[in-house]
N, C-alpha and C positions, 0 to 999 in steps of 0.2 A: 504494500500500500504506500502510495506517495502521500505526503502531508496534506496535499490539497485534493486527494481522491474523495469522491462522494461516497460516504459510508452510511448505510442505514442500520440503525440498532432497533430491532423489533423487540418490544417489551422493555423500553428504557426506564420505566418507573419501578420495575421489580428489583428484587435482590440482585440478580445476575446482570440484567440489562443496565441498571443504574451504575453498577460497578464498572462495566465495560465503557459506558459513556464517560465516567470520571477518568478512567485510565487513558482513553483516547485523547481527551482534552489535555491531560497531564503530559502526554508524550508529544503533543504538538500538532495533532490532526485537527484541521480547521474547518472541514466541510462535512460535518456529521448531521444527518437528518433523522427525525423521529416523529412519531405521532402518538397521542394518547388513544386509548381504546374507544373513547367517545368520538374522536376525530376519524379513526380508521378501525373498523371492526374486521380483524384478520380472519374471522370466520366467514366473511362475505367475499366470495370470489371476485365479484364485479368490482367492489371497492378496492380490493388488493391489486387487481390488474390495472385499474386506473391510476392508482398511486405509483406503481412501477413505470407506467407509461409517462406520467407527468414528471416524476423525480429522476428517473434513470440512474439509480444508484449503481456504483461500480462494485462495491463490496457489501455483503449483508451478514450481520450477526443475528442469527435467529434465536433469541433468548426469550421470546414470548411463549408462555405456556400457562395452562391451568395447573397449579401445584397445591399440595397440602400434605398433612400428616396422616397418621393411621385413621383417626376419626373421620376426616374429610373423605379419604379414599374409600372407607367402608360405607359412608352414607350417600355419596354421590358418584358411584362408579360410572353411570351413563354419561354424566357431565364430563368426567375426566377423559373418557375415551373419545367421545364425540367432539368436544371442543379442541382437544389436542390434535386429533386427526385432521380436522378442518383447517386449523391455523397453519400447521406445517405443510399440508398439501397445497394450500393456496400460495403460500410464500415461496416454497421451493419451485413450483411450476411457473409462477410469475417471474422469478429470477431467471429461469431458463429462457422464457419467451421474450425477456427484455435484455438479454445478453449481459447479465451480471458476470463480472470476471471471476468472482470467487464468493462462496457462501460457507459460513460455519453454522452447523446445526448443533445445538446444545442438548444433549440427552441427560442421562442420570445413571448412576451405578446401580439403581434398583432394577435395571434391565437384566442383570445377571441372574442365573438360577439361584433359588433360595439356598440350596445346599452345595453350591459350587465350592471347589477347593479355595483356600485362602493362602496368600492374597489373590484377588480377582485379576486374572490376566485377560487381555482383550479377546483372546481366542476362545474363552469360555462362553461367549454369547451363544444362546440357542442350544446349549448342551444339556439342559434339564428344565424342570418345572420352576415357575416363578413363585415368588411370595404371594399368596392368595390375596392379602389385604391391599396390594397395589397393582394387581395384575392388569386391570384395564389401562392404567396410566403407562405401565411398562410396555404393554403391547403397542400402544400408540407411539411411544418413543422408538421402539424397535422398527416400526413401520417407517418412521422418519429416517432412520439410519439406512434402511434398505432402499428408500426412495432416493436418497442422495447417491448411494452406490449405483442404483439402476440408471439414473440420469447420467452419471459419469460414464458408465459403460456404453449406453446407447447414444448419448449426445456429445460426449467428450467434455462435459462440464468439469469444473474443479471445485467440487463440494466436499467438505471435510466434516467429520463428526467427532465431537469431543464429549467425554463422559465424566462430568465432575462428581466428586464424592459429596458427602453432606456439607452443605454450605451455611454460612451465617455471616451477619454483618449489617451495615446500614441498609435501610428500606426493607428489612425482613418483615415477615408477618408475625405479629405478637398475639394474635387471637388464640385464646386457650383451646378452642375447639377445632380450628383448621390449620394451626401452625405445625412446624416441625419441632423436634425435641429441644434444641438449643434455645430458640426465642421463647418457647413456652416456659422453660425452666427459669430463664432470666426474669420473666414477668412474675412467675410464681414466687420465687425467692424475694424479689423486690417487694411484692405486695405483702408477703408474710413478714418481712422486716418492718414495713410501714405500720402493720396492724398488730405487731408483737405476737403473732401467731406462734403457738408452742411447737408446731411441726409443719413440714411441707410434705404432701403426699405425692410420690412419683409412681408412674405406671410400671407394672410388671415386677420383675425380680431384681432388676438392676444389673444383671449379669451379661446381657448382650453387649457386644463391643462395636463401637462406631469410630469412624475417622471424621475429622472436621477440618474444613478448609475455609480460611477467611476469604470473603468475596472479592476483595481487592487483589489477592493473590491469584484467584481464578481469572480475573479480568486480565491480569498481566500475562498469564499463560495463554489466554485466548488470542490476545494481540500477537504474542510470540508465534503461535501456531499459524495464525492467518498469514504472517509474513514469511514463515520458513517451511511449513509442512504441506505436502501434497500426497494424496494417496487414498485408497478406498478403505484402508484399515482404520477402525476407530482408535482414539487415543484417550487413555485414562488421564484425568487430572486430579491429583490428590497430594497428600503429604507423605504417604507411606507408613504412617503410624496410627494406631488406634488406642482407645481407652474404653473401659466399661462405662455404662450409663451411670452406675453408682459413683465412679470416680469423676465423671463429668459433673454430677450433682454437687459433689464436694468442692470442685473447683469454682463452680458458679456461686455456691454458698459463700465461699471465701471472698471472691471478688465483690459480691453484693454487700457483704458484711452482715449476713444473717446469722443469728446465734442459736436458733432453735434446732430441732431434730429433723432427720429425714426418715420418712416411713415409706414402705413400698406396698402398693396395692396389687397383690399377686393374682387378683381376679381379672386384671386387665392384661391384654396381650403384650408380648415382648417384641413381636415382629421377627425379622431375620436374626438368627443368632450372632452372626458376625458379618461385617461388610467392609473389608479393607481392600483397597485397590493396589494393584501392582503398578508402580509408576516408572518401571525400568525404561520403557520406551520413551516417555517424556523426558526423563533425566538424561538419557542418551542423546536426545535431540538438543539438549543444552539448557533445560529449564528446571528449576527447583524452587519449591515454596520457601518463603523466609519469615513468615509471621508465626511466632509460637502460639500455642493454644491459649496460654495465660494472657499474652498481649492482645490476642484477638478478642477474647472474652471481655477484657477491659475496654477495648474500643467499642464493641457491640453494646455493652452496658452503658457507656457514656452516651452513645447515640440514642439509646432507649430513653435515658433520663432527659435528654434535650428535646425529645420529640413525643414523649408519652401523652401529652395533652391532646395531640392531634391524631395519634394512632390508636388510642384506646377510647372507644365510644362508650 
């Protein structure tokens, strides 16, 4: 990408898209375009095609998606598969029809089989059954990956797919019913501290292990890959280390300054037992994450404190 190349960031208000937008501006890219969902409904093929005809972006970061945690995935499976299939199908096809030079599709490590060997290597895709709680979302994302691969093979496009691990950071979703584990726990511990609650209840047993990547690190990796990587193989983006959910709770508790107890509701689901990605390919290409988990949680909590009046309804 040249610094004056026209770059479209789809989903610029979300956790991933906003981080990519910040990173592009930080690195000196001056011609970035974006639209809110009210201005451009990516589920509407006609609107999407017209946007591409009018704006003619040269590069596309496809970070727009309907996302959520265990509760949301369980309650709205139809929305997760329908919206995501429409969004990615419309954007990928419009990119091809309007001669976009390169597109990056952002997936998720939840695409891997529930019981795949750890750490998760890129070649494990489609080698086993998915985690049932997020199967509709994962199938939509796998379809996006295969769509990029298929357009590359048939039309000679240069579309790449990156699979980020669990993310957190500014513009995360802190809703207790639809968010992922990190922002939900940041809010829970903060509110427990404010109300002097004797304990915070966490879902499951606390034993599942998860990997967490700060969103600005992800954005840096995305810009790096857009500039350096071509190929049909997906690329994992992560830190290569994981911790238990219990350990995560303890770290957030410490950062927030909450002094009560942690209790576990074992009647609630744990989800996938472990989800650590193998980042050998990404590291070999020349990129490595540099934000520690403690530093990332501190930044995320600081952002939450600064924005809680507008993000908590």
